[in-house]
Structures are given as C-alpha cells and as structure tokens.
N, C-alpha and C positions, 0 to 999 in steps of 0.2 A: 563525521568526516567521510566524504565520498571517496571511494577507492575503486579503481578499475582493476579487477582481478577475475578473469574468466574462469580460472581453475576453481577459485573459491565458490563462485556462483554455480558452477556445474556441480560441485560437491554438495552444496546446500540443497540444490534442486533434487538430488538423488536421495535425500533423507526420506525415510519411510514416513507415511502419513501418521498422524496421531491416531491411536486406537481409541475409538469412541464406543462406549458400551452400547449394546443393542438397545434400540428404543430411545436413545438419547441423541437429539439433534440440537446442537448449540445454535442459539440465535446470533445474528450479527451483533446485536446490542451486547451480548455477553462478552464479545471480544474487546469491547471498549475499556473494560476494567483490567485487562491483562497488562503485564509488565513488559519484560524485555521483548522487543520486536525488531526484526531486521527487515528493512525495506530494500528490495532488489528491483532495479529499474534498468531496462534495456530499451533505449530509444531506437536502436537499429541492431542488426546482427553483429556489428562490430563495436558497439558502444554499450558497455554495461557498468553499473556502479551499485554499490550498496552502502547503506547507512544503518547504524544501530541506534535504537532509542530505548529509553527506560519505560516508556508508556506507549501503548498502541495508539492512543489518541494523538500523541506527538508525531508519530509516523504518518497518520492520516492528515494532520495539518501540513506536513511536508509535501504530501502528494498535491494538496490544494495549492500550496505555494509554488510548486513546480509549474502548475497550470497558469497561475497568475503571472509568473515570470515569463512564460511563453507568450501570454497575451500582451505584456508590456513590450517584449521584443518585436512582436508583430504590429504593434500600434504605438510607436515611440512618442508620437506627438499628442496622444490622447491623455487628458488629465484625469478622466474618469472612465473606467471600463466596467461594464456590467455583464454578468453571465448568469446562467441558471444551471441546475443539476444536469440537464441534458447536454449542455456544452461541456461540462466537466467530464461526463461519461464518454463523450466523443473523443476528448483528449486522451483519456485512459485507454480507450479502444485503439487509438492511433499509435500507441506505444507498441514496440515489437513485443515486449513482455513487461509485466509488473507483477510482483509477488510480495506478500507479507508473510514472514515466518514469525509466528506468534508463539511465545513460550507458554506452555502449560506447566506451571511450577509443580503442581501436584504430581503429574506424570513424569516430569523431567524431560519432556520432549517438545519439539517445535512442530507446529501444524502450519502447513503452507496454504495460504489463501489465494485463490485464482483472481484473474481480472474481475470476473463477475462478483466474487466475494468482496474484493476491495471496493467495488462500486456500492455494494449493499452496506458495507461497514461505514463508508463515507456518508451515505444517506442516513443511517442510524445516528452517526456522530452529529451531523448537522441538525437532525430533528431534536437531539438532546440539547443542542446549543440554543434552539429557538425558544 
C-alpha cells in the first residue's frame, strides 16, 4: 500500500548503511534473493511514497510497472508499447529519488540501494527472467 509520509521517508534515509565486511562486495544478483524490501519513490520534491514487499524481486517488478503505467498514461491510444532497458533507466533517472531498502536478515539491518543500484538490480532481475 502506497503511503505519503515525508517524515518516515526522511527517517529511513538517515538509517546507517549496512556494514559490509572488508573485501566483500555484494553483487546486484545477490539482492534478488533478499526478503523484506521497502521501495521509496519521489517523483518530485513534494511527492513521496513507499511500499513494502516480501521479496526484492517484487519491488523491482513494481518499479517496472510504474514505468509501464507512465507509458500508458503518455500513450492512451496505443494498444502495444515497446521499450528497452535504456528507456526504463531514463525513467528511473527522471524520478526525483528512488531507493530500495533491502533487509539483510543475518545482520538485522536495511541497506539502501541508490538509483544506480536499482538500475543494476533491475538489469540482473531481467537477465534472470530471460
């Protein structure tokens, strides 16, 4: 359920990053198997929402659906609309902000993924689907 709550978004963004052991760099594909994920989206400075998901992949699917909804709004008469990953990335870049907060159950902490990380995760997700 999408909720507009600026105070919540600000509090979540102030959470400390996940402490990653030295020498360990998680791959974007490793995030696909994570569980609880919070998707934070700001289309503008004055519009923010968040949604909670039980899987990171479901949150990534939601980002894709947001773009597809935008395409339908922009092309209401079109019966088929095609796009590629570069179009989806442009949409993500056009957002004021987008962040995924992904739970690391072992550490009991959330790790925030930036726009660039969200795009990498979506690419890894789509490659897994192919």
